[in-house]
N, C-alpha and C positions, 0 to 999 in steps of 0.2 A: 385515551388519549383521545383529544377532541378531534374532530372532524375539517380537515382543512375547507375554507370556502371556496377557494383558486384551485383547481387541478394541480397545476402547475406545482404547487406548494406542497401537494401531497408525499414528493420524493423528500424534500426537506422534513416532516413529520416524522416519517417512519423510522424504526429502530437501526441503530448502524450495525448489522450482523456480526463484527466481533462481539458488541456487547452484547447481543438479542440471542435465545435459544434458536439453533436453525441444524439444518441436515449438514454437518459437515463436511462427510461423503462426497455430499453432492456439490457442497460450493468449492470445493478441493478440484473435482473431475470437472464443472463448468469453466473453472477458470483457467486448464489445463487444454481444454478444447478450446477455449477462445485463444490462448497463448498459440497453440499449434495452426489458427485460422490466422493471426495477425500476423506471424513469421510466414506462414506459405504466401501472404496477398502482398507483403516486401519483399519477396523472392530470398527469404531469408532462412536459416536453418537453424531448427531449434534441435542440438546435438545431446546427445544422451549426457552430457555432464553440464550444461545450460538448461536441460530439463530435470535433470534432478535438483540442480540446486532451486530452481521453481519449485519441484517438489516440497523441499524442506521448508523452503521460506513458506509456503503454503500448508504444512501440517498444523500450523497454529499460526493465531491471530496477533503474532508477537517481532516484535523488529529482532534480528541476528546479526550479530559482527561479523565480518567475514573469516575470523579467526574461528567461530563456533561452526559456521557454514564449510569452513576447510575441515576440522576432524569429522564432522558427519560423512564430506566424500571418501577423507580417508578409510574413513569405516567401513565403507562402497565399494572402495579398492579403486576410487577415481585418482589416486597420489595425496603426495599432502605439502606441495609446494605452493607456495601463496598465490602464485602467477592461475593457478589450476583454477582458486574459488574466486579471484578479483578478475579475469577475465570473463567469468559466465556473468558474475554478478554486474557489471561493466555492460556487456551488452542488455541484460533485464532490464537496467534502467535508461539506457539508450532509447529501446524500442518500448518503451512503457509497461513493460509487464511488471516492473519494481519498482519501488521509489528509495531513494536514500533518508534515512530519517537523521537530521544532521547532530540533534542533541544526543539523538544516543550513539551516534557515529557507528549506526549498524542499517539494515535493510529489511523491507517487507513488501512480498508481494501486492501489487495493484489488486482492488478488488474492481476494476473497467478497463480491464486492458484493452486496446481498440476503440475506445471512447476517448473524444477532445473532453476534458473533464478538469475543473481548477480543486484540489486536492487539500484539506486540512486535516493534517492527524492529530488524533485525539490520543494520547499517551495517557495509562494508569500509571502515576507515579507508584501504586504499589505491588501490581501484578504483571507488570508491564506489557497488558493487551494493547496495541495500536490499532485503534479503527480508523479508517479512514471516509473521513463528510464532504461531502459539497461546500465550496468555498465560493462559488462564484459572487455572491451575495457581498463578501469582504473583500473580494478583487475590484467588483464595480466601484465601490467603494474607494479603495485605494488609486484606482484611476482616475475617481472625478478628482479626487484631493491632491494629485500629481499634475493634473490637467494643467490649471493656473500658472505651475512654476513651470512650465514644459516638460518636466518629467517626461518619460516615456517608460513603464514599467514594461520589460521583457520578462522577468522572471518571479514569480513568489512564493516562497515555503511555509506555510501557516502550521505551526507544533505547537498546540497546547496542552499542557501537563494537569492532569487532575484524579478525579476517582472515576472507573468503571462504576456500574450498576451495583454487580457482587462487591467491590472491597467496598464501597461507601456503603450498604446492606450491612458487613461484615462488622466496619468500624462501629454505626450505630447503637 
């Protein structure tokens, strides 16, 4: 991998953890610790159901539908009524601990909870792994394009479909 000339570009050139070998247990524990800090700082509670939903989303770097989450919650004894899952997912999304992947109508844990960021979602069309990449440069380009039109972008979601390195290598 080339060395970036500008240290600020280093983050953009690093492998996305969902597609790279990493200590997933550490990844999960770190995300839960950050989620607890984010909710505590905001005076919110990471209730047992909310925490378990986040743990479910963190188990793999994949997006899960609400009914997939609900099935896991029911197995864990948290009930099987859809509002249980939907309320927890809504809380996690609202407070930046998870993201909704529109194309898949599913949810994934945020890899940068508590940080201001502009994510782009890289979705493998074969294995459904979802990686969160920084999309600030794309956001800046869209803001620049919108400005002469007098349009102010308030929210943007970038979802890209493709092949992760593992699936790309397997198909080669």
